[in-house]
C-alpha positions in Angstrom: 73.3 150.9 129.6 73.5 152.2 126.0 74.1 149.2 123.8 75.5 151.6 121.1 78.4 152.4 123.4 79.1 148.7 124.0 79.1 148.0 120.3 81.5 150.9 119.6 83.9 150.0 122.4 87.3 148.8 121.1 88.2 145.1 121.7 90.3 144.4 124.7 94.0 144.5 124.2 95.5 141.0 124.4 98.1 140.5 127.2 101.7 140.7 126.2 103.4 137.3 125.8 105.6 136.2 128.6 109.3 135.4 128.3 108.5 131.6 128.2 105.9 132.1 125.5 108.5 134.1 123.4 111.0 131.3 123.8 108.3 128.7 122.8 107.5 130.7 119.7 111.1 131.0 118.7 111.8 127.2 119.1 112.5 124.6 121.7 112.1 125.4 125.4 113.3 122.2 127.2 117.0 121.4 127.4 116.5 118.1 125.4 114.6 120.0 122.7 117.3 122.6 122.5 120.0 119.9 122.2 118.1 118.1 119.5 117.5 121.3 117.6 121.2 122.1 117.7 122.2 118.6 116.6 119.8 118.7 113.8 120.9 122.1 112.6 124.5 121.1 112.9 123.9 118.0 110.9 122.3 120.0 108.1 125.2 122.5 108.1 127.8 119.6 108.2 126.2 118.0 105.1 126.5 121.3 103.2 130.1 121.6 104.3 130.9 118.1 103.1 129.2 118.7 99.8 131.1 121.9 99.3 134.4 120.2 100.3 133.8 117.4 97.7 133.0 119.9 95.0 136.0 122.0 95.8 138.4 119.0 95.8 137.0 117.7 92.5 137.1 121.2 90.9 140.7 121.8 92.0 142.1 118.5 90.8 140.0 118.8 87.6 141.4 122.2 86.7 145.0 120.8 87.1 144.2 118.1 84.6 142.1 120.0 82.1 144.7 122.8 81.9 147.2 120.3 80.4 144.8 118.6 78.1 145.7 119.0 74.4 142.2 117.9 73.3 138.7 119.2 73.9 137.7 117.7 77.3 134.0 117.6 76.3 134.3 116.3 72.7 137.5 114.2 72.4 137.0 110.5 71.6 140.2 109.5 73.2 141.7 108.8 76.7 145.5 109.0 76.6 146.8 110.5 79.8 150.2 108.8 79.8 151.5 110.4 76.6 153.2 113.7 76.3 151.2 115.9 75.6 148.1 114.2 77.1 144.9 114.0 75.1 141.7 112.9 76.8 137.9 113.7 76.7 134.6 112.5 78.1 132.4 112.4 75.0 132.2 108.6 74.9 131.9 108.3 78.7 129.0 110.8 78.9 127.2 109.1 76.0 127.6 105.7 77.6 126.6 106.8 81.1 123.4 108.6 79.9 122.3 106.0 77.4 122.8 103.0 79.7 120.9 104.8 82.5 118.0 105.8 80.2 117.7 102.2 79.0 117.7 101.0 82.7 115.0 103.6 83.6 112.8 102.7 80.6 112.8 99.0 81.6 112.8 99.3 85.4 110.4 102.1 86.3 107.2 100.6 84.7 108.0 97.1 86.0 108.8 98.4 89.5 105.6 100.5 89.7 103.5 97.5 88.5 105.1 95.2 91.1 104.5 97.8 93.8 100.8 98.1 92.8 100.4 94.3 92.7 101.9 94.0 96.2 99.7 96.7 97.7 96.4 96.3 95.9 96.1 92.9 94.2 98.3 90.2 95.9 96.9 88.5 99.0 98.7 89.2 102.3 100.2 85.7 102.5 101.7 86.2 99.0 102.8 89.9 99.2 104.9 89.3 102.3 107.3 86.8 100.8 107.6 88.6 97.5 108.4 91.9 99.3 111.0 90.0 101.4 112.7 88.7 98.3 112.7 92.1 96.7 114.3 93.5 99.9 117.0 90.9 99.6 117.7 91.8 96.0 118.4 95.4 97.1 121.1 94.2 99.4 123.0 92.1 96.8 126.5 93.6 96.1 127.1 95.0 92.7 130.0 92.7 92.0 127.7 89.7 92.4 125.3 91.3 89.8 128.4 91.8 87.6 129.5 88.2 87.8 125.9 87.0 87.2 125.7 89.3 84.2 129.0 88.1 82.7 128.4 84.4 83.3 124.6 84.1 82.8 123.1 87.2 81.2 125.6 87.8 78.4 125.6 84.3 76.9 121.8 84.3 76.7 121.6 87.7 75.0 122.4 86.3 71.6 118.8 85.2 71.0 117.4 88.6 72.0 120.0 90.4 69.9 119.2 88.2 66.9 115.5 88.9 67.2 116.0 92.6 67.5 118.3 92.6 64.5 115.7 90.6 62.4 112.7 92.8 63.2 114.2 96.2 64.2 117.6 96.1 62.6 116.4 98.5 59.8 116.3 101.3 62.4 120.1 101.1 62.8 119.7 101.3 66.6 119.2 97.6 66.9 121.4 96.3 64.1 123.8 93.5 65.1 126.9 92.3 63.4 127.1 89.0 65.5 129.6 90.5 67.9 129.9 89.6 71.6 126.7 90.9 73.4 128.8 93.1 75.7 127.0 96.3 74.7 125.1 99.3 76.0 121.8 97.4 75.8 123.2 94.5 77.9 124.5 97.1 80.5 121.2 98.8 80.5 119.3 95.6 81.2 121.7 94.7 84.0 121.3 98.1 85.5 117.5 97.8 85.3 117.7 94.6 87.3 119.9 96.3 89.9 117.7 99.4 90.4 114.4 97.5 90.3 114.3 96.6 94.0 115.0 100.2 95.1 112.2 101.7 93.0 109.8 98.9 93.9 110.4 99.2 97.7 110.0 103.0 97.8 107.0 103.0 95.5 105.4 100.2 97.6 105.7 102.2 100.8 104.3 105.3 99.0 101.3 103.5 97.7 100.6 102.1 101.2 100.2 105.7 102.5 97.3 106.4 100.2 94.3 107.5 102.5 91.8 104.7 102.7 89.0 107.2 102.4 90.1 108.2 98.9 89.9 104.6 97.7 86.6 103.9 99.5 85.1 107.1 98.0 86.1 105.9 94.5 84.6 102.5 95.1 81.4 104.0 96.5 81.0 105.9 93.2 81.2 102.6 91.3 84.9 102.7 90.2 86.6 99.5 89.3 89.9 98.5 91.0 91.9 99.8 88.1 89.9 103.1 88.2 90.6 103.4 91.9 94.3 103.0 91.2 94.3 105.5 88.3 92.2 108.2 90.1 93.3 107.8 93.7 96.6 105.8 94.1 98.7 107.0 91.2 98.0 110.8 91.7 98.8 110.5 95.4 102.0 108.5 94.8 103.3 110.4 91.8 105.8 112.5 93.8 107.0 109.4 95.6 107.4 107.4 92.4 109.5 110.2 90.9 111.7 110.3 94.1 112.1 106.5 93.9 113.0 106.7 90.2 115.7 109.3 91.0 117.2 107.1 93.7 117.4 104.3 91.1 118.8 106.6 88.5 121.5 107.7 91.0 122.6 104.1 91.4 122.5 103.5 87.6 124.6 106.6 86.9 127.3 105.7 89.4 127.4 101.9 89.1 130.9 100.7 88.7 131.8 97.0 89.1 128.8 95.5 87.4 129.3 97.7 84.3 133.1 97.0 84.3 132.5 93.3 84.4 129.9 93.1 81.6 131.0 95.9 79.2 133.8 95.6 76.6 135.1 99.2 76.8 136.3 101.3 73.9 136.3 105.0 73.0 133.9 104.9 70.2 130.2 106.0 70.0 128.3 103.2 68.3 125.1 104.0 66.5 123.7 100.6 67.4 122.9 99.7 71.0 123.9 96.1 70.2 127.5 96.7 69.1 130.1 95.8 71.7 132.0 98.7 73.2 131.4 102.1 74.9 132.1 103.2 78.4 130.8 105.0 81.4 132.3 107.4 83.9 132.3 105.0 86.8 133.6 102.1 84.7 136.4 104.1 83.3 137.5 105.4 86.7 137.4 101.9 88.2 139.4 100.3 85.4 142.1 102.9 85.0 142.6 104.4 88.5 145.0 101.7 89.9 147.4 102.0 87.0 147.1 105.7 86.4 149.9 108.2 87.1 149.3 111.2 89.3 148.2 113.3 86.3 146.1 110.4 85.0 144.3 110.3 88.4 143.6 114.0 88.1 142.1 113.4 84.7 139.9 110.6 86.1 138.8 113.0 88.9 137.9 115.5 86.3 135.6 113.0 84.7 134.2 112.3 88.2 133.4 116.0 88.5 131.3 115.8 85.4 129.4 112.8 86.9 129.0 114.7 90.1 127.4 117.7 88.2 125.2 115.4 86.2 123.9 113.8 89.4 123.2 117.2 90.9 121.3 118.3 87.8 119.2 115.1 87.7 118.3 115.5 91.4 117.5 119.2 90.9 115.3 118.4 87.9 113.5 115.8 90.0 112.9 118.3 92.8 111.5 120.8 90.3 109.1 118.2 88.9 107.9 117.2 92.3 107.4 120.9 93.3 105.4 121.6 90.2 103.1 118.5 90.6 102.7 118.5 94.4 99.4 120.3 94.2 98.0 117.5 92.0 98.9 114.8 94.5 97.1 113.8 97.6 100.2 114.3 99.8 98.7 117.3 101.6 95.2 115.7 102.0 
């Protein structure tokens, strides 16, 4: 037979897929798989519906309140919804919420990552287990307990720290102190840092445990020290997970209510110094004023809640964007 004809012959046509193969390609084939697929898809759609319903409710009630506001809702340093005409704004609340959350993140994230690295790469097993258990317990403590501890224990002991900051950093204006009660944004930020520390630590610890052992062994084989292994293998792999953990902590810091309301001395002024008593946050203002507010006052509080809702969505969207940009540098797909 001529080998040239064999080489020029077209390849055989593959058989057409059967009906069962088509169903398998489209999705589940067994009844249980189809039921699970439907439930999963329905859960995702239900979540979107709930989010849309919350956004619609907040927007509707916010429009009713803002339409009657005689001040600028975004820039007014006042909250008087019981007078006629009403005047209220969120400038102080937005400032206090953002500043206290930033302070909490600056304090909590480095400490939480360090604790997670210690538990996964330095501490012996007989020590890491009890420490991890205690951290898990801290994550389950109610916020009102943190608030009571902050008011009765943390606040009285902040005088020494405030005095030290005033002596050495008071010239900046940010840490100047006039010997007032230490119920300020810095105190709130420290309390929030303690509250979100277990969340960030637990998630970061689980992420660091997922680092492929071969990555660490390869670095050690090349003569890397333990810190170099962490810097070259562990931290790049867990970067996305640490960002996600930080966003979970930030979400709790932004929406924390009772602890902030217990510790902070609220007012509607923006203080240059972080040590001056006063300020406010969205959640604290809603919790302290909702029970005694009129129907219109509640609409105004819901309008401030809508702003907090939007801020939370923007923060989570920014976190997702950061993770998407950096995922190619991590070892998540290794």
